[in-house]
C-alpha positions as CSV (number, residue, x, y, z in Angstrom):
1,M,-17.8,-20.7,18.6
2,E,-15.0,-23.1,17.9
3,R,-12.6,-22.0,15.4
4,M,-10.6,-23.9,13.1
5,L,-7.6,-22.9,10.7
6,V,-7.5,-24.6,7.1
7,L,-4.2,-24.3,4.8
8,A,-4.8,-24.8,1.5
9,S,-2.2,-24.9,-1.4
10,H,-1.2,-26.0,-4.9
11,G,0.9,-29.5,-4.0
12,K,1.9,-30.1,-0.9
13,L,2.6,-26.7,0.6
14,A,-0.1,-26.9,3.0
15,S,0.6,-30.3,4.4
16,G,4.4,-29.5,4.4
17,I,4.0,-26.1,6.3
18,H,1.3,-27.9,8.6
19,S,4.7,-30.2,9.5
20,S,6.7,-27.5,10.5
21,L,4.0,-25.7,12.4
22,G,3.5,-28.6,14.6
23,L,7.5,-28.8,15.2
24,I,7.5,-25.5,16.5
25,C,4.4,-24.6,18.2
26,G,3.0,-28.3,18.8
27,N,-0.8,-28.2,18.1
28,P,-2.5,-25.8,19.8
29,I,-5.5,-25.6,17.8
30,K,-7.2,-27.8,15.4
31,I,-5.9,-27.5,11.4
32,E,-7.1,-29.1,8.5
33,T,-5.2,-29.1,5.3
34,L,-6.0,-29.4,1.8
35,D,-3.1,-30.2,-0.8
36,C,-4.4,-29.5,-4.5
37,Y,-4.2,-31.1,-8.1
38,L,-2.0,-33.8,-6.6
39,T,-4.1,-36.6,-8.4
40,E,-5.8,-36.4,-11.8
41,G,-9.4,-35.7,-11.5
42,F,-9.2,-33.5,-8.7
43,D,-12.5,-31.2,-8.1
44,L,-11.4,-28.1,-6.2
45,E,-14.5,-27.0,-6.1
46,K,-16.4,-30.1,-4.7
47,E,-13.2,-29.9,-2.1
48,V,-13.6,-26.5,-0.9
49,S,-17.5,-27.0,-0.9
50,G,-17.1,-30.4,1.1
51,L,-14.7,-29.0,3.6
52,L,-16.8,-25.7,4.1
53,E,-19.7,-27.9,5.0
54,R,-18.0,-29.9,7.6
55,Y,-17.2,-26.8,9.6
56,R,-20.1,-24.7,9.0
57,E,-20.5,-24.3,12.8
58,Y,-16.9,-23.1,12.9
59,E,-15.0,-19.5,13.0
60,L,-13.2,-20.3,10.1
61,V,-9.9,-18.5,8.9
62,V,-8.5,-20.3,5.6
63,V,-5.0,-19.5,4.6
64,T,-3.9,-20.2,1.2
65,D,-0.6,-19.9,-0.7
66,L,-1.2,-17.7,-3.6
67,F,-3.3,-14.6,-4.2
68,G,-5.1,-14.9,-7.2
69,G,-4.4,-18.7,-7.9
70,S,-7.1,-21.3,-8.5
71,V,-7.3,-22.1,-4.6
72,N,-7.1,-19.0,-3.4
73,N,-9.9,-17.8,-6.1
74,E,-12.0,-20.9,-4.9
75,F,-12.3,-19.8,-1.7
76,L,-12.9,-16.3,-2.6
77,A,-16.3,-17.4,-3.8
78,H,-17.6,-18.2,-0.5
79,M,-16.8,-15.0,1.0
80,D,-20.3,-14.6,1.8
81,R,-20.1,-17.1,4.4
82,S,-20.3,-15.5,7.9
83,N,-17.4,-16.2,10.3
84,F,-15.1,-16.8,7.3
85,Y,-11.7,-15.3,7.3
86,L,-9.5,-15.8,4.2
87,V,-5.6,-14.8,3.6
88,A,-3.5,-15.2,0.6
89,G,0.5,-15.7,0.9
90,M,0.7,-18.9,3.3
91,N,4.3,-18.7,5.0
92,L,5.5,-20.1,8.3
93,P,6.1,-16.7,10.7
94,F,2.4,-15.6,9.8
95,L,1.0,-19.4,11.0
96,V,3.4,-19.8,14.2
97,E,2.2,-16.2,15.1
98,L,-1.8,-16.6,14.2
99,S,-1.8,-20.4,15.6
100,M,-0.4,-19.2,19.1
101,Q,-3.1,-17.2,19.7
102,L,-6.6,-18.1,17.6
103,K,-8.0,-19.7,20.1
104,N,-8.1,-17.3,22.6
105,A,-8.3,-13.8,20.6
106,E,-11.2,-11.7,21.1
107,S,-11.5,-10.6,17.8
108,L,-10.1,-12.3,14.6
109,P,-9.9,-9.8,12.3
110,Q,-7.7,-7.8,14.5
111,L,-5.5,-11.1,15.5
112,I,-5.2,-11.7,11.3
113,E,-4.1,-8.1,11.0
114,A,-1.6,-8.2,13.6
115,S,-0.2,-11.0,12.7
116,L,0.3,-10.2,9.0
117,E,2.2,-7.2,9.9
118,T,4.6,-9.2,12.7
119,S,5.3,-11.7,9.7
120,K,6.2,-9.1,7.4
121,Q,8.8,-7.7,9.4
122,T,10.5,-11.5,9.7
123,I,11.0,-11.5,5.8
124,Q,14.6,-10.1,5.5
125,F,17.5,-10.3,2.9
126,C,20.0,-11.5,5.2
127,N,22.9,-10.6,2.6
128,Q,21.9,-7.1,3.1
129,L,21.6,-7.2,6.7
130,I,24.4,-8.7,7.3
131,S,26.9,-6.3,4.9
132,G,24.8,-3.3,6.7
133,E,26.0,-4.5,10.3
134,I,29.5,-5.2,8.9
135,E,29.7,-1.7,7.3
136,E,28.5,0.1,10.6
137,E,31.0,-2.0,12.8
138,E,34.0,-0.6,10.4
139,F,33.4,2.9,11.3
């Protein structure tokens, strides 16, 4: 079964992060973006249903920007779909890790969990990190 990554967000975060991902990784997998609420009359339910229908034959990993936000909640309504994986908290380190391995991973749940764990380690408060290194060097 072919795999697909969907990035969905409020505003243009999804397409912006997709652009950055392309610069860093190239295009190792098929990715679709859903930038929400950019036009008056945007129908989230219709857009999500249409997207899920178009890719019903795919193993689908959807990454949304904000857990509990309207975009994430609309995808949550489809959790009963088979071969569907939903992750909230879109960020570039997670997507780099995930997209480079998505095509060949044996288990998507295991890949998602490992990618989440790895990406958590990339979030750093640089001021604190650097000042800690300086203090260690002074001893």
